[in-house]
N, CA, C, O and the ligand as a Tripos MOL2 file, in Angstrom:
@<TRIPOS>MOLECULE
protein
  253   251    64     0     0
PROTEIN
NO_CHARGES

@<TRIPOS>ATOM
      1 N           6.4080    6.4500   10.2560 N.3       1 MET1
      2 CA          5.4260    5.4580    9.8230 C.3       1 MET1
      3 C           4.0840    6.1550    9.5750 C.2       1 MET1
      4 O           3.6160    6.9630   10.3770 O.2       1 MET1
      5 N           3.4910    5.8120    8.4400 N.am      2 THR2
      6 CA          2.2370    6.4590    8.0580 C.3       2 THR2
      7 C           1.1870    5.4010    7.7760 C.2       2 THR2
      8 O           1.4620    4.4210    7.0840 O.2       2 THR2
      9 N           0.0170    5.5850    8.2910 N.am      3 ASN3
     10 CA         -1.0770    4.6630    8.0100 C.3       3 ASN3
     11 C          -1.9060    5.1780    6.8460 C.2       3 ASN3
     12 O          -2.2430    6.3590    6.7670 O.2       3 ASN3
     13 N          -2.2200    4.2660    5.9530 N.am      4 LYS4
     14 CA         -3.0530    4.6070    4.8110 C.3       4 LYS4
     15 C          -4.1480    3.5660    4.6830 C.2       4 LYS4
     16 O          -3.9200    2.3790    4.9140 O.2       4 LYS4
     17 N          -5.3180    4.0080    4.3190 N.am      5 GLU5
     18 CA         -6.4030    3.0620    4.1070 C.3       5 GLU5
     19 C          -6.4510    2.6970    2.6260 C.2       5 GLU5
     20 O          -6.4920    3.5690    1.7580 O.2       5 GLU5
     21 N          -6.4440    1.4040    2.3560 N.am      6 ILE6
     22 CA         -6.5260    0.9520    0.9660 C.3       6 ILE6
     23 C          -7.7320    0.0220    0.8190 C.2       6 ILE6
     24 O          -8.2470   -0.5280    1.7930 O.2       6 ILE6
     25 N          -8.1520   -0.1270   -0.4120 N.am      7 THR7
     26 CA         -9.2570   -1.0370   -0.7130 C.3       7 THR7
     27 C          -8.6770   -2.3210   -1.2880 C.2       7 THR7
     28 O          -7.9230   -2.3000   -2.2600 O.2       7 THR7
     29 N          -9.0380   -3.4230   -0.6770 N.am      8 CYS8
     30 CA         -8.5140   -4.7210   -1.0890 C.3       8 CYS8
     31 C          -8.8840   -5.0170   -2.5460 C.2       8 CYS8
     32 O         -10.0210   -4.8200   -2.9740 O.2       8 CYS8
     33 N          -7.8840   -5.4950   -3.2890 N.am      9 PHE9
     34 CA         -8.0820   -5.8590   -4.6880 C.3       9 PHE9
     35 C          -9.0200   -7.0520   -4.8320 C.2       9 PHE9
     36 O          -9.6860   -7.2040   -5.8560 O.2       9 PHE9
     37 N          -9.0710   -7.8950   -3.8080 N.am     10 PHE10
     38 CA         -9.8080   -9.1610   -3.9010 C.3      10 PHE10
     39 C         -11.2210   -9.0670   -3.3550 C.2      10 PHE10
     40 O         -12.1670   -9.5070   -4.0080 O.2      10 PHE10
     41 N         -11.3770   -8.4960   -2.1600 N.am     11 CYS11
     42 CA        -12.7030   -8.5060   -1.5310 C.3      11 CYS11
     43 C         -13.3180   -7.1090   -1.4240 C.2      11 CYS11
     44 O         -14.4530   -6.9670   -0.9680 O.2      11 CYS11
     45 N         -12.5870   -6.0890   -1.8350 N.am     12 PHE12
     46 CA        -13.0610   -4.7010   -1.8720 C.3      12 PHE12
     47 C         -13.3710   -4.1190   -0.5040 C.2      12 PHE12
     48 O         -14.0200   -3.0780   -0.4040 O.2      12 PHE12
     49 N         -12.9120   -4.7830    0.5500 N.am     13 GLU13
     50 CA        -13.0330   -4.2060    1.8850 C.3      13 GLU13
     51 C         -11.8710   -3.2370    2.0920 C.2      13 GLU13
     52 O         -10.8110   -3.3840    1.4830 O.2      13 GLU13
     53 N         -12.0810   -2.2600    2.9460 N.am     14 GLN14
     54 CA        -11.0010   -1.3210    3.2330 C.3      14 GLN14
     55 C         -10.2410   -1.7520    4.4790 C.2      14 GLN14
     56 O         -10.8420   -2.1830    5.4630 O.2      14 GLN14
     57 N          -8.9350   -1.6350    4.4320 N.am     15 PHE15
     58 CA         -8.1250   -1.8920    5.6150 C.3      15 PHE15
     59 C          -6.9270   -0.9570    5.6110 C.2      15 PHE15
     60 O          -6.5500   -0.3830    4.5890 O.2      15 PHE15
     61 N          -6.3350   -0.8280    6.8170 N.am     16 GLU16
     62 CA         -5.2480    0.1170    6.9830 C.3      16 GLU16
     63 C          -3.8950   -0.5770    6.8910 C.2      16 GLU16
     64 O          -3.7000   -1.6590    7.4450 O.2      16 GLU16
     65 N          -2.9660    0.0550    6.1870 N.am     17 VAL17
     66 CA         -1.6070   -0.4720    6.1170 C.3      17 VAL17
     67 C          -0.6610    0.5640    6.7140 C.2      17 VAL17
     68 O          -0.9290    1.7650    6.6790 O.2      17 VAL17
     69 N           0.4470    0.0770    7.2620 N.am     18 SER18
     70 CA          1.4720    0.9590    7.8120 C.3      18 SER18
     71 C           2.6440    1.0240    6.8540 C.2      18 SER18
     72 O           3.2790    0.0070    6.5720 O.2      18 SER18
     73 N           2.9320    2.2050    6.3570 N.am     19 LEU19
     74 CA          4.0290    2.3820    5.4160 C.3      19 LEU19
     75 C           5.2270    2.9760    6.1440 C.2      19 LEU19
     76 O           5.1340    4.0110    6.8040 O.2      19 LEU19
     77 N           6.3590    2.2840    6.0010 N.am     20 GLU20
     78 CA          7.5960    2.7770    6.6080 C.3      20 GLU20
     79 C           8.3210    3.6260    5.5750 C.2      20 GLU20
     80 O           8.9230    3.1050    4.6350 O.2      20 GLU20
     81 N           8.2570    4.9060    5.7570 N.am     21 ILE21
     82 CA          8.8820    5.8050    4.8000 C.3      21 ILE21
     83 C           9.9830    6.5990    5.5000 C.2      21 ILE21
     84 O           9.7410    7.2580    6.5110 O.2      21 ILE21
     85 N          11.1750    6.5300    4.9580 N.am     22 GLY22
     86 CA         12.2480    7.3760    5.4650 C.3      22 GLY22
     87 C          11.9340    8.8350    5.1750 C.2      22 GLY22
     88 O          11.3510    9.1510    4.1380 O.2      22 GLY22
     89 N          12.3130    9.7200    6.0780 N.am     23 SER23
     90 CA         11.9220   11.1240    5.9350 C.3      23 SER23
     91 C          12.5020   11.7740    4.6900 C.2      23 SER23
     92 O          11.9700   12.7680    4.1970 O.2      23 SER23
     93 N          13.6020   11.2090    4.1780 N.am     24 SER24
     94 CA         14.2100   11.8210    2.9970 C.3      24 SER24
     95 C          13.9150   11.0460    1.7200 C.2      24 SER24
     96 O          14.4220   11.3780    0.6490 O.2      24 SER24
     97 N          13.0770    9.9950    1.8480 N.am     25 PHE25
     98 CA         12.8150    9.1610    0.6860 C.3      25 PHE25
     99 C          11.8850    9.8600   -0.3010 C.2      25 PHE25
    100 O          10.8340   10.3790    0.0760 O.2      25 PHE25
    101 N          12.2870    9.8650   -1.5540 N.am     26 ILE26
    102 CA         11.4320   10.3660   -2.6290 C.3      26 ILE26
    103 C          11.4840    9.3450   -3.7540 C.2      26 ILE26
    104 O          12.5630    8.9130   -4.1590 O.2      26 ILE26
    105 N          10.3250    8.9600   -4.2540 N.am     27 GLY27
    106 CA         10.3120    8.0350   -5.3800 C.3      27 GLY27
    107 C           9.1910    7.0370   -5.2830 C.2      27 GLY27
    108 O           8.2200    7.2270   -4.5500 O.2      27 GLY27
    109 N           9.3410    5.9650   -6.0390 N.am     28 ASN28
    110 CA          8.3090    4.9290   -6.1040 C.3      28 ASN28
    111 C           8.7490    3.6950   -5.3380 C.2      28 ASN28
    112 O           9.9360    3.3850   -5.2400 O.2      28 ASN28
    113 N           7.7550    3.0000   -4.7990 N.am     29 ASP29
    114 CA          8.0590    1.7590   -4.0970 C.3      29 ASP29
    115 C           6.8750    0.8040   -4.2710 C.2      29 ASP29
    116 O           5.7470    1.2160   -4.5400 O.2      29 ASP29
    117 N           7.1750   -0.4800   -4.1070 N.am     30 ILE30
    118 CA          6.1400   -1.5020   -4.1930 C.3      30 ILE30
    119 C           6.2670   -2.4010   -2.9740 C.2      30 ILE30
    120 O           7.3570   -2.8760   -2.6550 O.2      30 ILE30
    121 N           5.1580   -2.6310   -2.2990 N.am     31 GLU31
    122 CA          5.1730   -3.5450   -1.1690 C.3      31 GLU31
    123 C           3.9250   -4.4140   -1.1990 C.2      31 GLU31
    124 O           2.8880   -4.0370   -1.7460 O.2      31 GLU31
    125 N           4.0590   -5.5930   -0.5930 N.am     32 ILE32
    126 CA          2.9370   -6.5260   -0.5240 C.3      32 ILE32
    127 C           2.3310   -6.4650    0.8820 C.2      32 ILE32
    128 O           3.0360   -6.5670    1.8850 O.2      32 ILE32
    129 N           1.0120   -6.2970    0.9260 N.am     33 TYR33
    130 CA          0.3010   -6.3100    2.1970 C.3      33 TYR33
    131 C          -0.8270   -7.3170    2.1140 C.2      33 TYR33
    132 O          -1.6140   -7.3180    1.1670 O.2      33 TYR33
    133 N          -0.8950   -8.1810    3.1270 N.am     34 ASP34
    134 CA         -1.9950   -9.1410    3.1900 C.3      34 ASP34
    135 C          -3.2410   -8.4380    3.7190 C.2      34 ASP34
    136 O          -3.1840   -7.7020    4.7030 O.2      34 ASP34
    137 N          -4.3500   -8.6760    3.0570 N.am     35 CYS35
    138 CA         -5.6230   -8.0920    3.4670 C.3      35 CYS35
    139 C          -6.0040   -8.6140    4.8570 C.2      35 CYS35
    140 O          -5.8420   -9.7980    5.1560 O.2      35 CYS35
    141 N          -6.5130   -7.7100    5.6980 N.am     36 GLU36
    142 CA         -6.9190   -8.1030    7.0540 C.3      36 GLU36
    143 C          -8.1890   -8.9380    7.0340 C.2      36 GLU36
    144 O          -8.4600   -9.6800    7.9780 O.2      36 GLU36
    145 N          -8.9550   -8.8270    5.9840 N.am     37 ILE37
    146 CA        -10.2530   -9.5010    5.9410 C.3      37 ILE37
    147 C         -10.1420  -10.8570    5.2280 C.2      37 ILE37
    148 O         -10.5770  -11.8720    5.7730 O.2      37 ILE37
    149 N          -9.5670  -10.8850    4.0210 N.am     38 CYS38
    150 CA         -9.5350  -12.1310    3.2530 C.3      38 CYS38
    151 C          -8.1270  -12.7400    3.1560 C.2      38 CYS38
    152 O          -7.9620  -13.8250    2.6000 O.2      38 CYS38
    153 N          -7.1220  -12.0510    3.6920 N.am     39 CYS39
    154 CA         -5.7380  -12.5480    3.7790 C.3      39 CYS39
    155 C          -5.0380  -12.7080    2.4220 C.2      39 CYS39
    156 O          -3.9530  -13.2870    2.3640 O.2      39 CYS39
    157 N          -5.6200  -12.2180    1.3560 N.am     40 ASN40
    158 CA         -4.9530  -12.2730    0.0660 C.3      40 ASN40
    159 C          -3.8970  -11.1650   -0.0230 C.2      40 ASN40
    160 O          -4.0500  -10.1000    0.5750 O.2      40 ASN40
    161 N          -2.8210  -11.4310   -0.7800 N.am     41 PRO41
    162 CA         -1.7530  -10.4300   -0.8760 C.3      41 PRO41
    163 C          -2.0750   -9.3200   -1.8710 C.2      41 PRO41
    164 O          -2.2980   -9.5710   -3.0550 O.2      41 PRO41
    165 N          -2.0930   -8.1130   -1.3740 N.am     42 ASN42
    166 CA         -2.2980   -6.9410   -2.2160 C.3      42 ASN42
    167 C          -0.9510   -6.3010   -2.5240 C.2      42 ASN42
    168 O          -0.1580   -6.0160   -1.6260 O.2      42 ASN42
    169 N          -0.7130   -6.0860   -3.8020 N.am     43 LYS43
    170 CA          0.5190   -5.4140   -4.2150 C.3      43 LYS43
    171 C           0.2390   -3.9150   -4.2900 C.2      43 LYS43
    172 O          -0.5420   -3.4430   -5.1170 O.2      43 LYS43
    173 N           0.8960   -3.1980   -3.4080 N.am     44 LEU44
    174 CA          0.6660   -1.7650   -3.2940 C.3      44 LEU44
    175 C           1.7900   -1.0060   -3.9930 C.2      44 LEU44
    176 O           2.9580   -1.1080   -3.6180 O.2      44 LEU44
    177 N           1.4130   -0.2500   -5.0100 N.am     45 GLU45
    178 CA          2.3860    0.6010   -5.7000 C.3      45 GLU45
    179 C           2.1390    2.0360   -5.2710 C.2      45 GLU45
    180 O           1.0550    2.5830   -5.4700 O.2      45 GLU45
    181 N           3.1580    2.6300   -4.6810 N.am     46 TYR46
    182 CA          2.9610    3.9840   -4.1890 C.3      46 TYR46
    183 C           4.1530    4.8680   -4.4910 C.2      46 TYR46
    184 O           5.2270    4.4110   -4.8830 O.2      46 TYR46
    185 N           3.9200    6.1290   -4.2950 N.am     47 GLU47
    186 CA          4.8770    7.1550   -4.6560 C.3      47 GLU47
    187 C           4.9890    8.1040   -3.4740 C.2      47 GLU47
    188 O           3.9840    8.4830   -2.8730 O.2      47 GLU47
    189 N           6.2030    8.4790   -3.1490 N.am     48 VAL48
    190 CA          6.4030    9.4170   -2.0450 C.3      48 VAL48
    191 C           7.0480   10.6760   -2.5850 C.2      48 VAL48
    192 O           8.0910   10.6350   -3.2380 O.2      48 VAL48
    193 N           6.4150   11.7820   -2.3020 N.am     49 TYR49
    194 CA          6.9750   13.0510   -2.7340 C.3      49 TYR49
    195 C           6.6860   14.1040   -1.6830 C.2      49 TYR49
    196 O           5.5320   14.3780   -1.3550 O.2      49 TYR49
    197 N           7.7560   14.6900   -1.1600 N.am     50 ASP50
    198 CA          7.6240   15.7630   -0.1800 C.3      50 ASP50
    199 C           6.8040   15.3200    1.0400 C.2      50 ASP50
    200 O           5.9900   16.0800    1.5640 O.2      50 ASP50
    201 N           7.0360   14.0780    1.4790 N.am     51 GLY51
    202 CA          6.3540   13.5660    2.6560 C.3      51 GLY51
    203 C           4.9270   13.1050    2.4210 C.2      51 GLY51
    204 O           4.2750   12.5960    3.3330 O.2      51 GLY51
    205 N           4.4430   13.2810    1.2020 N.am     52 GLU52
    206 CA          3.0930   12.8540    0.8610 C.3      52 GLU52
    207 C           3.1380   11.4920    0.1900 C.2      52 GLU52
    208 O           3.9690   11.2520   -0.6860 O.2      52 GLU52
    209 N           2.2420   10.5980    0.6040 N.am     53 ILE53
    210 CA          2.1750    9.2830   -0.0170 C.3      53 ILE53
    211 C           0.9860    9.2390   -0.9670 C.2      53 ILE53
    212 O          -0.1510    9.5150   -0.5850 O.2      53 ILE53
    213 N           1.2760    8.8880   -2.2030 N.am     54 ILE54
    214 CA          0.2230    8.7690   -3.2110 C.3      54 ILE54
    215 C           0.1460    7.3020   -3.6190 C.2      54 ILE54
    216 O           1.1200    6.7430   -4.1220 O.2      54 ILE54
    217 N          -1.0120    6.6790   -3.4020 N.am     55 ILE55
    218 CA         -1.2040    5.2940   -3.8040 C.3      55 ILE55
    219 C          -1.5410    5.2800   -5.2930 C.2      55 ILE55
    220 O          -2.5630    5.8240   -5.7110 O.2      55 ILE55
    221 N          -0.6860    4.6630   -6.0770 N.am     56 ASN56
    222 CA         -0.9210    4.6320   -7.5200 C.3      56 ASN56
    223 C          -1.7590    3.4330   -7.9420 C.2      56 ASN56
    224 O          -2.5920    3.5380   -8.8420 O.2      56 ASN56
    225 N          -1.5400    2.3100   -7.3000 N.am     57 ASN57
    226 CA         -2.2630    1.1150   -7.6980 C.3      57 ASN57
    227 C          -2.2750    0.0670   -6.5890 C.2      57 ASN57
    228 O          -1.3050   -0.0880   -5.8480 O.2      57 ASN57
    229 N          -3.3890   -0.6440   -6.4940 N.am     58 VAL58
    230 CA         -3.4750   -1.8190   -5.6300 C.3      58 VAL58
    231 C          -3.8320   -2.9820   -6.5300 C.2      58 VAL58
    232 O          -4.8640   -2.9660   -7.2010 O.2      58 VAL58
    233 N          -2.9750   -3.9940   -6.5460 N.am     59 GLY59
    234 CA         -3.1890   -5.0910   -7.4750 C.3      59 GLY59
    235 C          -2.9670   -6.4510   -6.8490 C.2      59 GLY59
    236 O          -2.8770   -6.5870   -5.6280 O.2      59 GLY59
    237 N          -2.8820   -7.4510   -7.7020 N.am     60 ASP60
    238 CA         -2.7280   -8.8380   -7.2840 C.3      60 ASP60
    239 C          -1.2840   -9.1230   -6.8980 C.2      60 ASP60
    240 O          -0.3960   -9.0620   -7.7480 O.2      60 ASP60
    241 N          -1.0370   -9.4330   -5.6340 N.am     61 GLY61
    242 CA          0.3020   -9.7050   -5.1450 C.3      61 GLY61
    243 C           0.7870  -11.1210   -5.4120 C.2      61 GLY61
    244 O           1.9160  -11.4620   -5.0580 O.2      61 GLY61
    245 N          -0.0510  -11.9560   -6.0340 N.am     62 ASN62
    246 CA          0.3610  -13.3250   -6.3430 C.3      62 ASN62
    247 C           1.2140  -13.4370   -7.5840 C.2      62 ASN62
    248 O           1.8440  -14.4670   -7.8260 O.2      62 ASN62
    249 N           1.2350  -12.3790   -8.3700 N.am     63 GLU63
    250 CA          1.9250  -12.4210   -9.6700 C.3      63 GLU63
    251 C           3.4110  -12.6760   -9.5030 C.2      63 GLU63
    252 O           4.1410  -12.7430  -10.4920 O.2      63 GLU63
    253 ZN         -9.4630   -8.6830    1.1240 Zn       64 ZN64
@<TRIPOS>BOND
     1     1     2 1
     2     2     3 1
     3     3     4 2
     4     3     5 am
     5     5     6 1
     6     6     7 1
     7     7     8 2
     8     7     9 am
     9     9    10 1
    10    10    11 1
    11    11    12 2
    12    11    13 am
    13    13    14 1
    14    14    15 1
    15    15    16 2
    16    15    17 am
    17    17    18 1
    18    18    19 1
    19    19    20 2
    20    19    21 am
    21    21    22 1
    22    22    23 1
    23    23    24 2
    24    23    25 am
    25    25    26 1
    26    26    27 1
    27    27    28 2
    28    27    29 am
    29    29    30 1
    30    30    31 1
    31    31    32 2
    32    31    33 am
    33    33    34 1
    34    34    35 1
    35    35    36 2
    36    35    37 am
    37    37    38 1
    38    38    39 1
    39    39    40 2
    40    39    41 am
    41    41    42 1
    42    42    43 1
    43    43    44 2
    44    43    45 am
    45    45    46 1
    46    46    47 1
    47    47    48 2
    48    47    49 am
    49    49    50 1
    50    50    51 1
    51    51    52 2
    52    51    53 am
    53    53    54 1
    54    54    55 1
    55    55    56 2
    56    55    57 am
    57    57    58 1
    58    58    59 1
    59    59    60 2
    60    59    61 am
    61    61    62 1
    62    62    63 1
    63    63    64 2
    64    63    65 am
    65    65    66 1
    66    66    67 1
    67    67    68 2
    68    67    69 am
    69    69    70 1
    70    70    71 1
    71    71    72 2
    72    71    73 am
    73    73    74 1
    74    74    75 1
    75    75    76 2
    76    75    77 am
    77    77    78 1
    78    78    79 1
    79    79    80 2
    80    79    81 am
    81    81    82 1
    82    82    83 1
    83    83    84 2
    84    83    85 am
    85    85    86 1
    86    86    87 1
    87    87    88 2
    88    87    89 am
    89    89    90 1
    90    90    91 1
    91    91    92 2
    92    91    93 am
    93    93    94 1
    94    94    95 1
    95    95    96 2
    96    95    97 am
    97    97    98 1
    98    98    99 1
    99    99   100 2
   100    99   101 am
   101   101   102 1
   102   102   103 1
   103   103   104 2
   104   103   105 am
   105   105   106 1
   106   106   107 1
   107   107   108 2
   108   107   109 am
   109   109   110 1
   110   110   111 1
   111   111   112 2
   112   111   113 am
   113   113   114 1
   114   114   115 1
   115   115   116 2
   116   115   117 am
   117   117   118 1
   118   118   119 1
   119   119   120 2
   120   119   121 am
   121   121   122 1
   122   122   123 1
   123   123   124 2
   124   123   125 am
   125   125   126 1
   126   126   127 1
   127   127   128 2
   128   127   129 am
   129   129   130 1
   130   130   131 1
   131   131   132 2
   132   131   133 am
   133   133   134 1
   134   134   135 1
   135   135   136 2
   136   135   137 am
   137   137   138 1
   138   138   139 1
   139   139   140 2
   140   139   141 am
   141   141   142 1
   142   142   143 1
   143   143   144 2
   144   143   145 am
   145   145   146 1
   146   146   147 1
   147   147   148 2
   148   147   149 am
   149   149   150 1
   150   150   151 1
   151   151   152 2
   152   151   153 am
   153   153   154 1
   154   154   155 1
   155   155   156 2
   156   155   157 am
   157   157   158 1
   158   158   159 1
   159   159   160 2
   160   159   161 am
   161   161   162 1
   162   162   163 1
   163   163   164 2
   164   163   165 am
   165   165   166 1
   166   166   167 1
   167   167   168 2
   168   167   169 am
   169   169   170 1
   170   170   171 1
   171   171   172 2
   172   171   173 am
   173   173   174 1
   174   174   175 1
   175   175   176 2
   176   175   177 am
   177   177   178 1
   178   178   179 1
   179   179   180 2
   180   179   181 am
   181   181   182 1
   182   182   183 1
   183   183   184 2
   184   183   185 am
   185   185   186 1
   186   186   187 1
   187   187   188 2
   188   187   189 am
   189   189   190 1
   190   190   191 1
   191   191   192 2
   192   191   193 am
   193   193   194 1
   194   194   195 1
   195   195   196 2
   196   195   197 am
   197   197   198 1
   198   198   199 1
   199   199   200 2
   200   199   201 am
   201   201   202 1
   202   202   203 1
   203   203   204 2
   204   203   205 am
   205   205   206 1
   206   206   207 1
   207   207   208 2
   208   207   209 am
   209   209   210 1
   210   210   211 1
   211   211   212 2
   212   211   213 am
   213   213   214 1
   214   214   215 1
   215   215   216 2
   216   215   217 am
   217   217   218 1
   218   218   219 1
   219   219   220 2
   220   219   221 am
   221   221   222 1
   222   222   223 1
   223   223   224 2
   224   223   225 am
   225   225   226 1
   226   226   227 1
   227   227   228 2
   228   227   229 am
   229   229   230 1
   230   230   231 1
   231   231   232 2
   232   231   233 am
   233   233   234 1
   234   234   235 1
   235   235   236 2
   236   235   237 am
   237   237   238 1
   238   238   239 1
   239   239   240 2
   240   239   241 am
   241   241   242 1
   242   242   243 1
   243   243   244 2
   244   243   245 am
   245   245   246 1
   246   246   247 1
   247   247   248 2
   248   247   249 am
   249   249   250 1
   250   250   251 1
   251   251   252 2
@<TRIPOS>SUBSTRUCTURE
     1 MET1         2 RESIDUE 1 A MET
     2 THR2         6 RESIDUE 1 A THR
     3 ASN3        10 RESIDUE 1 A ASN
     4 LYS4        14 RESIDUE 1 A LYS
     5 GLU5        18 RESIDUE 1 A GLU
     6 ILE6        22 RESIDUE 1 A ILE
     7 THR7        26 RESIDUE 1 A THR
     8 CYS8        30 RESIDUE 1 A CYS
     9 PHE9        34 RESIDUE 1 A PHE
    10 PHE10       38 RESIDUE 1 A PHE
    11 CYS11       42 RESIDUE 1 A CYS
    12 PHE12       46 RESIDUE 1 A PHE
    13 GLU13       50 RESIDUE 1 A GLU
    14 GLN14       54 RESIDUE 1 A GLN
    15 PHE15       58 RESIDUE 1 A PHE
    16 GLU16       62 RESIDUE 1 A GLU
    17 VAL17       66 RESIDUE 1 A VAL
    18 SER18       70 RESIDUE 1 A SER
    19 LEU19       74 RESIDUE 1 A LEU
    20 GLU20       78 RESIDUE 1 A GLU
    21 ILE21       82 RESIDUE 1 A ILE
    22 GLY22       86 RESIDUE 1 A GLY
    23 SER23       90 RESIDUE 1 A SER
    24 SER24       94 RESIDUE 1 A SER
    25 PHE25       98 RESIDUE 1 A PHE
    26 ILE26      102 RESIDUE 1 A ILE
    27 GLY27      106 RESIDUE 1 A GLY
    28 ASN28      110 RESIDUE 1 A ASN
    29 ASP29      114 RESIDUE 1 A ASP
    30 ILE30      118 RESIDUE 1 A ILE
    31 GLU31      122 RESIDUE 1 A GLU
    32 ILE32      126 RESIDUE 1 A ILE
    33 TYR33      130 RESIDUE 1 A TYR
    34 ASP34      134 RESIDUE 1 A ASP
    35 CYS35      138 RESIDUE 1 A CYS
    36 GLU36      142 RESIDUE 1 A GLU
    37 ILE37      146 RESIDUE 1 A ILE
    38 CYS38      150 RESIDUE 1 A CYS
    39 CYS39      154 RESIDUE 1 A CYS
    40 ASN40      158 RESIDUE 1 A ASN
    41 PRO41      162 RESIDUE 1 A PRO
    42 ASN42      166 RESIDUE 1 A ASN
    43 LYS43      170 RESIDUE 1 A LYS
    44 LEU44      174 RESIDUE 1 A LEU
    45 GLU45      178 RESIDUE 1 A GLU
    46 TYR46      182 RESIDUE 1 A TYR
    47 GLU47      186 RESIDUE 1 A GLU
    48 VAL48      190 RESIDUE 1 A VAL
    49 TYR49      194 RESIDUE 1 A TYR
    50 ASP50      198 RESIDUE 1 A ASP
    51 GLY51      202 RESIDUE 1 A GLY
    52 GLU52      206 RESIDUE 1 A GLU
    53 ILE53      210 RESIDUE 1 A ILE
    54 ILE54      214 RESIDUE 1 A ILE
    55 ILE55      218 RESIDUE 1 A ILE
    56 ASN56      222 RESIDUE 1 A ASN
    57 ASN57      226 RESIDUE 1 A ASN
    58 VAL58      230 RESIDUE 1 A VAL
    59 GLY59      234 RESIDUE 1 A GLY
    60 ASP60      238 RESIDUE 1 A ASP
    61 GLY61      242 RESIDUE 1 A GLY
    62 ASN62      246 RESIDUE 1 A ASN
    63 GLU63      250 RESIDUE 1 A GLU
    64 ZN64       253 GROUP 0 **** ****
């Protein structure tokens, strides 16, 4: 499990999310995280390569 700080798409506050990444997982994934401050759903698009998590986009999870 890896913690990453993201900036909320709605209120622009930063909060930490916990990403469950399998040790052998490589590729792209999308998960929804509710903001800790405004409770809106943030759609997190991220990429895992060689144990590194790269956040590609944080968007509107209501879509
Ligand atoms: Zn927020």
